[in-house]
Biopython code that builds the backbone (N, CA, C, O; Angstrom):
import numpy as np
from Bio.PDB.StructureBuilder import StructureBuilder

atoms = [
    (1, "MET", "N", (183.796, 85.894, 117.043)),
    (1, "MET", "CA", (184.169, 84.414, 117.668)),
    (1, "MET", "C", (185.449, 84.385, 117.359)),
    (1, "MET", "O", (186.136, 83.905, 118.260)),
    (2, "GLU", "N", (186.145, 84.788, 116.224)),
    (2, "GLU", "CA", (187.494, 84.266, 115.947)),
    (2, "GLU", "C", (188.494, 85.186, 117.439)),
    (2, "GLU", "O", (189.511, 84.745, 117.973)),
    (3, "ARG", "N", (187.827, 86.412, 117.758)),
    (3, "ARG", "CA", (188.516, 86.741, 118.622)),
    (3, "ARG", "C", (188.643, 86.059, 120.012)),
    (3, "ARG", "O", (189.692, 85.944, 120.646)),
    (4, "LEU", "N", (187.340, 85.597, 120.410)),
    (4, "LEU", "CA", (187.493, 84.389, 121.358)),
    (4, "LEU", "C", (188.213, 83.330, 121.202)),
    (4, "LEU", "O", (188.543, 82.763, 122.243)),
    (5, "TYR", "N", (188.560, 82.886, 120.216)),
    (5, "TYR", "CA", (189.731, 81.469, 119.813)),
    (5, "TYR", "C", (191.004, 82.212, 119.836)),
    (5, "TYR", "O", (191.990, 81.544, 120.147)),
    (6, "HIS", "N", (191.206, 83.632, 119.534)),
    (6, "HIS", "CA", (192.590, 83.605, 119.997)),
    (6, "HIS", "C", (192.693, 83.763, 121.205)),
    (6, "HIS", "O", (193.626, 83.089, 121.641)),
    (7, "ARG", "N", (192.041, 84.490, 122.168)),
    (7, "ARG", "CA", (191.945, 84.610, 123.692)),
    (7, "ARG", "C", (192.262, 83.244, 124.256)),
    (7, "ARG", "O", (193.225, 83.029, 124.992)),
    (8, "LEU", "N", (191.490, 82.443, 123.908)),
    (8, "LEU", "CA", (191.678, 80.820, 124.464)),
    (8, "LEU", "C", (193.029, 80.284, 123.994)),
    (8, "LEU", "O", (193.653, 79.717, 124.890)),
    (9, "LYS", "N", (193.665, 80.332, 122.730)),
    (9, "LYS", "CA", (194.766, 79.775, 122.431)),
    (9, "LYS", "C", (195.920, 80.395, 123.431)),
    (9, "LYS", "O", (196.838, 79.772, 123.965)),
    (10, "SER", "N", (195.582, 81.956, 123.544)),
    (10, "SER", "CA", (196.811, 82.805, 124.118)),
    (10, "SER", "C", (197.006, 82.007, 125.958)),
    (10, "SER", "O", (198.053, 81.701, 126.530)),
    (11, "ALA", "N", (195.770, 81.900, 126.383)),
    (11, "ALA", "CA", (195.606, 81.476, 127.493)),
    (11, "ALA", "C", (195.847, 80.115, 127.685)),
    (11, "ALA", "O", (196.147, 79.739, 128.818)),
    (12, "GLU", "N", (195.750, 79.148, 126.583)),
    (12, "GLU", "CA", (196.482, 78.012, 126.670)),
    (12, "GLU", "C", (197.628, 77.929, 126.861)),
    (12, "GLU", "O", (198.087, 77.340, 127.839)),
    (13, "LYS", "N", (198.513, 78.643, 125.746)),
    (13, "LYS", "CA", (199.891, 78.762, 125.575)),
    (13, "LYS", "C", (200.701, 78.905, 127.126)),
    (13, "LYS", "O", (201.445, 78.144, 127.744)),
    (14, "ALA", "N", (200.102, 80.406, 127.429)),
    (14, "ALA", "CA", (200.340, 80.883, 128.761)),
    (14, "ALA", "C", (200.328, 79.945, 130.095)),
    (14, "ALA", "O", (201.207, 79.930, 130.958)),
    (15, "LEU", "N", (199.025, 79.095, 130.067)),
    (15, "LEU", "CA", (199.218, 78.078, 131.499)),
    (15, "LEU", "C", (199.961, 76.768, 130.792)),
    (15, "LEU", "O", (200.054, 75.795, 131.542)),
    (16, "ASP", "N", (200.415, 76.635, 129.672)),
    (16, "ASP", "CA", (201.399, 75.804, 129.462)),
    (16, "ASP", "C", (202.896, 75.778, 129.711)),
    (16, "ASP", "O", (203.661, 74.844, 129.950)),
    (17, "SER", "N", (203.090, 77.117, 129.579)),
    (17, "SER", "CA", (204.246, 78.048, 129.802)),
    (17, "SER", "C", (204.751, 77.874, 131.146)),
    (17, "SER", "O", (205.843, 77.406, 131.467)),
    (18, "PHE", "N", (203.537, 78.438, 132.127)),
    (18, "PHE", "CA", (203.364, 78.255, 133.727)),
    (18, "PHE", "C", (203.654, 76.744, 134.344)),
    (18, "PHE", "O", (204.289, 76.517, 135.373)),
    (19, "GLU", "N", (203.140, 75.928, 133.617)),
    (19, "GLU", "CA", (202.970, 74.650, 133.876)),
    (19, "GLU", "C", (204.454, 74.190, 134.045)),
    (19, "GLU", "O", (204.893, 73.618, 135.042)),
    (20, "GLN", "N", (205.209, 74.546, 132.852)),
    (20, "GLN", "CA", (206.540, 73.782, 132.735)),
    (20, "GLN", "C", (207.461, 74.146, 133.929)),
    (20, "GLN", "O", (208.044, 73.223, 134.499)),
    (21, "LEU", "N", (207.634, 75.419, 134.349)),
    (21, "LEU", "CA", (208.073, 75.594, 135.571)),
    (21, "LEU", "C", (207.417, 75.340, 136.832)),
    (21, "LEU", "O", (208.113, 75.282, 137.846)),
    (22, "ALA", "N", (206.213, 75.186, 136.897)),
    (22, "ALA", "CA", (205.676, 74.962, 138.291)),
    (22, "ALA", "C", (205.748, 73.530, 138.464)),
    (22, "ALA", "O", (205.478, 73.178, 139.612)),
    (23, "LEU", "N", (206.088, 72.429, 137.506)),
    (23, "LEU", "CA", (206.367, 71.235, 137.641)),
    (23, "LEU", "C", (208.026, 70.762, 138.347)),
    (23, "LEU", "O", (208.332, 69.607, 138.644)),
    (24, "LEU", "N", (208.845, 71.874, 138.483)),
    (24, "LEU", "CA", (210.027, 71.467, 138.891)),
    (24, "LEU", "C", (210.154, 71.541, 140.173)),
    (24, "LEU", "O", (209.657, 72.452, 140.835)),
    (25, "LYS", "N", (211.109, 70.202, 140.848)),
    (25, "LYS", "CA", (211.216, 70.158, 142.181)),
    (25, "LYS", "C", (211.884, 71.199, 142.674)),
    (25, "LYS", "O", (211.289, 71.875, 143.513)),
    (26, "GLN", "N", (213.009, 71.516, 142.358)),
    (26, "GLN", "CA", (213.600, 72.523, 143.011)),
    (26, "GLN", "C", (214.057, 73.693, 142.116)),
    (26, "GLN", "O", (214.743, 73.557, 141.103)),
    (27, "MET", "N", (213.633, 74.762, 142.570)),
    (27, "MET", "CA", (213.774, 75.819, 141.838)),
    (27, "MET", "C", (214.996, 76.858, 142.191)),
    (27, "MET", "O", (215.423, 76.671, 143.330)),
    (28, "THR", "N", (215.581, 77.795, 141.552)),
    (28, "THR", "CA", (216.098, 78.741, 141.882)),
    (28, "THR", "C", (215.524, 79.820, 142.146)),
    (28, "THR", "O", (214.301, 79.715, 142.246)),
    (29, "ASP", "N", (216.076, 81.124, 142.343)),
    (29, "ASP", "CA", (215.100, 82.168, 142.590)),
    (29, "ASP", "C", (214.703, 82.708, 141.504)),
    (29, "ASP", "O", (213.680, 83.392, 141.509)),
    (30, "ILE", "N", (215.419, 82.511, 140.383)),
    (30, "ILE", "CA", (215.372, 83.249, 139.118)),
    (30, "ILE", "C", (214.114, 82.483, 138.382)),
    (30, "ILE", "O", (213.175, 82.944, 137.734)),
    (31, "GLU", "N", (214.430, 81.262, 138.701)),
    (31, "GLU", "CA", (212.906, 80.196, 138.148)),
    (31, "GLU", "C", (211.689, 80.310, 138.834)),
    (31, "GLU", "O", (210.584, 80.194, 138.305)),
    (32, "ARG", "N", (211.956, 80.596, 140.312)),
    (32, "ARG", "CA", (210.693, 81.254, 141.229)),
    (32, "ARG", "C", (210.068, 82.548, 140.748)),
    (32, "ARG", "O", (208.854, 82.674, 140.588)),
    (33, "ASP", "N", (211.130, 83.688, 140.482)),
    (33, "ASP", "CA", (210.496, 84.857, 139.807)),
    (33, "ASP", "C", (209.932, 84.439, 138.658)),
    (33, "ASP", "O", (208.822, 84.950, 138.506)),
    (34, "ALA", "N", (210.261, 83.694, 137.764)),
    (34, "ALA", "CA", (209.767, 83.447, 136.346)),
    (34, "ALA", "C", (208.583, 82.740, 136.587)),
    (34, "ALA", "O", (207.640, 83.010, 135.843)),
    (35, "ALA", "N", (208.398, 81.803, 137.554)),
    (35, "ALA", "CA", (207.381, 80.942, 137.612)),
    (35, "ALA", "C", (206.261, 81.986, 138.080)),
    (35, "ALA", "O", (205.236, 82.084, 137.406)),
    (36, "ILE", "N", (206.422, 82.670, 139.085)),
    (36, "ILE", "CA", (205.650, 83.931, 139.565)),
    (36, "ILE", "C", (204.712, 85.005, 138.429)),
    (36, "ILE", "O", (203.508, 85.262, 138.408)),
    (37, "GLN", "N", (205.819, 85.459, 137.566)),
    (37, "GLN", "CA", (205.422, 86.064, 136.300)),
    (37, "GLN", "C", (204.629, 85.044, 135.335)),
    (37, "GLN", "O", (203.585, 85.445, 134.820)),
    (38, "ARG", "N", (204.945, 84.148, 135.155)),
    (38, "ARG", "CA", (204.349, 83.369, 134.443)),
    (38, "ARG", "C", (202.934, 82.882, 134.786)),
    (38, "ARG", "O", (202.133, 82.531, 133.920)),
    (39, "PHE", "N", (202.692, 82.883, 136.012)),
    (39, "PHE", "CA", (201.503, 82.806, 136.686)),
    (39, "PHE", "C", (200.663, 83.903, 136.483)),
    (39, "PHE", "O", (199.477, 83.704, 136.218)),
    (40, "GLU", "N", (201.162, 85.153, 136.581)),
    (40, "GLU", "CA", (200.493, 86.365, 136.594)),
    (40, "GLU", "C", (199.974, 86.687, 135.127)),
    (40, "GLU", "O", (198.934, 87.244, 134.775)),
    (41, "PHE", "N", (200.869, 86.240, 134.490)),
    (41, "PHE", "CA", (200.409, 86.197, 132.940)),
    (41, "PHE", "C", (199.181, 85.356, 132.647)),
    (41, "PHE", "O", (198.099, 85.802, 132.264)),
    (42, "SER", "N", (199.508, 83.970, 132.894)),
    (42, "SER", "CA", (198.497, 83.029, 132.770)),
    (42, "SER", "C", (197.023, 83.515, 133.228)),
    (42, "SER", "O", (196.044, 83.065, 132.633)),
    (43, "PHE", "N", (196.878, 84.399, 134.247)),
    (43, "PHE", "CA", (195.719, 84.548, 135.107)),
    (43, "PHE", "C", (195.344, 85.459, 134.240)),
    (43, "PHE", "O", (194.290, 85.306, 133.623)),
    (44, "GLU", "N", (196.131, 86.543, 134.048)),
    (44, "GLU", "CA", (195.629, 87.727, 133.036)),
    (44, "GLU", "C", (194.890, 87.032, 131.780)),
    (44, "GLU", "O", (193.674, 87.170, 131.644)),
    (45, "ALA", "N", (195.725, 86.217, 130.789)),
    (45, "ALA", "CA", (195.444, 85.844, 129.688)),
    (45, "ALA", "C", (193.826, 85.037, 130.046)),
    (45, "ALA", "O", (192.782, 85.343, 129.470)),
    (46, "ALA", "N", (193.934, 84.112, 130.977)),
    (46, "ALA", "CA", (192.562, 83.688, 131.334)),
    (46, "ALA", "C", (191.357, 84.597, 131.384)),
    (46, "ALA", "O", (190.416, 84.504, 130.596)),
    (47, "TRP", "N", (191.445, 85.485, 132.363)),
    (47, "TRP", "CA", (190.606, 86.681, 132.564)),
    (47, "TRP", "C", (190.061, 87.190, 131.382)),
    (47, "TRP", "O", (188.857, 87.411, 131.251)),
    (48, "LYS", "N", (191.037, 87.416, 130.374)),
    (48, "LYS", "CA", (190.526, 88.276, 129.094)),
    (48, "LYS", "C", (189.624, 87.338, 128.565)),
    (48, "LYS", "O", (188.456, 87.667, 128.355)),
    (49, "ALA", "N", (190.079, 86.092, 128.303)),
    (49, "ALA", "CA", (189.527, 84.549, 127.498)),
    (49, "ALA", "C", (187.856, 84.802, 128.089)),
    (49, "ALA", "O", (186.828, 84.967, 127.432)),
    (50, "ALA", "N", (188.010, 84.768, 129.221)),
    (50, "ALA", "CA", (186.797, 84.455, 130.365)),
    (50, "ALA", "C", (185.905, 85.851, 129.655)),
    (50, "ALA", "O", (184.856, 85.630, 129.050)),
    (51, "LYS", "N", (186.392, 87.139, 129.788)),
    (51, "LYS", "CA", (185.723, 88.345, 129.302)),
    (51, "LYS", "C", (185.279, 88.267, 127.908)),
    (51, "LYS", "O", (184.201, 88.821, 127.696)),
    (52, "GLN", "N", (185.754, 87.807, 127.079)),
    (52, "GLN", "CA", (185.583, 87.618, 125.956)),
    (52, "GLN", "C", (184.461, 86.872, 125.577)),
    (52, "GLN", "O", (183.594, 87.434, 124.908)),
    (53, "PHE", "N", (184.348, 85.815, 125.864)),
    (53, "PHE", "CA", (183.449, 84.718, 126.211)),
    (53, "PHE", "C", (182.114, 85.094, 126.404)),
    (53, "PHE", "O", (181.205, 84.697, 125.675)),
    (54, "PHE", "N", (181.953, 85.888, 127.412)),
    (54, "PHE", "CA", (180.809, 86.781, 127.861)),
    (54, "PHE", "C", (180.256, 87.621, 127.235)),
    (54, "PHE", "O", (179.061, 87.899, 127.329)),
    (55, "MET", "N", (181.309, 88.293, 126.292)),
    (55, "MET", "CA", (180.854, 89.497, 125.340)),
    (55, "MET", "C", (180.483, 88.584, 124.158)),
    (55, "MET", "O", (179.712, 89.048, 123.318)),
    (56, "THR", "N", (180.902, 87.469, 124.024)),
    (56, "THR", "CA", (180.654, 86.995, 122.553)),
    (56, "THR", "C", (179.546, 86.147, 122.992)),
    (56, "THR", "O", (178.872, 85.864, 122.001)),
    (57, "LEU", "N", (179.105, 85.660, 123.982)),
    (57, "LEU", "CA", (177.933, 84.970, 124.494)),
    (57, "LEU", "C", (176.569, 85.950, 124.502)),
    (57, "LEU", "O", (175.438, 85.591, 124.174)),
    (58, "LYS", "N", (176.990, 87.327, 124.980)),
    (58, "LYS", "CA", (175.856, 88.487, 124.835)),
    (58, "LYS", "C", (175.648, 88.976, 123.461)),
    (58, "LYS", "O", (174.840, 89.892, 123.309)),
    (59, "GLU", "N", (176.257, 88.499, 122.453)),
    (59, "GLU", "CA", (176.245, 89.156, 121.034)),
    (59, "GLU", "C", (175.502, 88.120, 120.375)),
    (59, "GLU", "O", (174.907, 88.278, 119.309)),
    (60, "LEU", "N", (175.550, 87.068, 121.031)),
    (60, "LEU", "CA", (174.552, 86.165, 120.127)),
    (60, "LEU", "C", (173.632, 85.606, 120.782)),
    (60, "LEU", "O", (172.946, 84.659, 120.396)),
    (61, "THR", "N", (173.570, 86.172, 121.824)),
    (61, "THR", "CA", (172.102, 85.995, 122.595)),
    (61, "THR", "C", (171.029, 86.943, 122.458)),
    (61, "THR", "O", (171.171, 88.005, 123.063)),
    (62, "PRO", "N", (169.818, 86.741, 121.673)),
    (62, "PRO", "CA", (168.690, 87.475, 121.335)),
    (62, "PRO", "C", (168.142, 88.280, 122.629)),
    (62, "PRO", "O", (167.732, 87.748, 123.661)),
    (63, "HIS", "N", (168.229, 89.862, 122.331)),
    (63, "HIS", "CA", (167.817, 90.397, 123.107)),
    (63, "HIS", "C", (166.030, 90.423, 122.891)),
    (63, "HIS", "O", (165.314, 90.338, 121.894)),
    (64, "HIS", "N", (165.768, 90.578, 124.307)),
    (64, "HIS", "CA", (164.180, 90.489, 124.571)),
    (64, "HIS", "C", (163.650, 91.667, 124.921)),
    (64, "HIS", "O", (163.927, 92.400, 125.871)),
    (65, "GLN", "N", (162.712, 91.800, 123.903)),
    (65, "GLN", "CA", (161.882, 93.295, 123.850)),
    (65, "GLN", "C", (161.276, 93.318, 125.008)),
    (65, "GLN", "O", (160.953, 92.264, 125.556)),
    (66, "LYS", "N", (160.989, 94.720, 125.647)),
    (66, "LYS", "CA", (159.587, 94.785, 126.523)),
    (66, "LYS", "C", (158.623, 95.264, 126.162)),
    (66, "LYS", "O", (158.446, 96.337, 125.584)),
    (67, "GLU", "N", (157.853, 94.419, 126.513)),
    (67, "GLU", "CA", (156.412, 94.236, 126.226)),
    (67, "GLU", "C", (155.604, 95.260, 127.240)),
    (67, "GLU", "O", (155.673, 95.080, 128.456)),
    (68, "SER", "N", (154.932, 96.204, 126.749)),
    (68, "SER", "CA", (154.146, 97.478, 127.131)),
    (68, "SER", "C", (152.642, 96.724, 127.189)),
    (68, "SER", "O", (151.635, 97.374, 127.471)),
]
sb = StructureBuilder()
sb.init_structure("model")
sb.init_model(0)
sb.init_chain("A")
sb.init_seg("    ")
for serial, (resi, resn, name, xyz) in enumerate(atoms, 1):
    if name == "N":
        sb.init_residue(resn, " ", resi, " ")
    sb.init_atom(name, np.array(xyz, "f"), 0.0, 1.0, " ", f" {name:<3s}", serial, name[0])
structure = sb.get_structure()
């Protein structure tokens, strides 16, 4: 569960970082490139958080035994 918390925090920080650049009205080429990189990093962090969420959910869900 702790790993999920860290993944979610990482995704949140990445999204906040991306948002700072995404809200700029006029971007230089460097700022545009940085925004693209931050978007990619944010997407990757969110993907890892979602993956960890489902792995944690699977661990917490009791497994049903097959009845014969």
